[in-house]
C-alpha positions in Angstrom: 9.4 -30.9 1.7 7.1 -27.9 2.0 7.3 -25.1 -0.6 8.7 -22.6 2.0 11.5 -25.0 3.0 12.5 -25.5 -0.7 12.5 -21.7 -1.3 14.6 -21.0 1.8 17.1 -23.7 0.5 17.6 -22.0 -2.9 19.0 -18.5 -2.5 17.6 -15.7 -4.7 14.9 -17.8 -6.4 11.6 -16.1 -6.9 8.3 -17.7 -5.9 7.2 -17.8 -9.5 10.4 -19.4 -10.8 10.2 -22.1 -8.0 6.5 -22.7 -8.7 7.2 -23.1 -12.5 10.2 -25.4 -11.9 8.2 -27.6 -9.5 5.3 -27.9 -12.0 7.8 -28.9 -14.8 9.4 -31.5 -12.5 6.0 -32.8 -11.6 5.0 -32.9 -15.3 8.2 -34.9 -16.0 7.4 -37.4 -13.3 10.4 -36.4 -11.1 8.4 -34.8 -8.3 5.1 -35.6 -6.7 2.9 -32.9 -5.2 0.7 -33.6 -2.2 -2.0 -31.2 -1.3 -3.6 -31.4 2.1 -7.0 -29.8 2.7 -6.1 -28.3 6.1 -6.5 -24.8 7.4 -4.2 -23.3 6.2 -3.8 -25.6 3.2 -0.5 -27.5 3.1 1.4 -28.6 0.0 4.4 -30.9 0.2 6.7 -32.2 -2.6 8.8 -35.4 -2.7 11.0 -37.0 -5.3 9.3 -39.9 -7.2 11.2 -43.1 -7.8 12.3 -41.6 -11.2 13.4 -38.5 -9.4 15.4 -40.5 -6.8 17.1 -42.4 -9.7 18.7 -39.1 -10.7 20.5 -38.7 -7.4 23.5 -40.9 -8.1 24.2 -39.4 -11.6 23.8 -35.9 -10.1 26.2 -36.7 -7.3 28.8 -37.6 -9.9 28.2 -34.3 -11.7 28.3 -32.2 -8.5 31.6 -34.0 -7.6 33.0 -33.0 -11.0 31.9 -29.4 -10.4 33.5 -29.3 -7.0 36.7 -30.7 -8.4 36.9 -28.3 -11.4 35.1 -25.1 -10.6 38.3 -23.3 -9.7 39.8 -24.2 -13.1 36.6 -23.1 -14.8 36.7 -19.7 -13.0 40.4 -19.3 -14.0 39.5 -20.0 -17.6 36.7 -17.4 -17.5 39.0 -14.8 -16.0 41.6 -15.5 -18.7 39.0 -15.3 -21.4 37.5 -12.1 -20.1 40.9 -10.5 -19.8 41.8 -11.5 -23.3 38.5 -10.0 -24.5 39.2 -6.7 -22.7 42.6 -6.5 -24.4 41.0 -6.9 -27.8 38.6 -3.9 -27.3 
């Protein structure tokens, strides 16, 4: 994917934060960066085999989040309300 497409797909992320994140993922061997000497220059990113190996475990985690986020939000509300009563 190109940088711009990644940025559009992640709401509210700054260019700097995305750049640093991609560099760290590249450093960890999870993402490969491909630079094309065209005019204008083009940079694309893709998951490496190691990065692709994370997809199945991440799918399980996102399934868990989808199934429990409402309970987590309810717990947060209850906690915050209890904190407000203590003040």
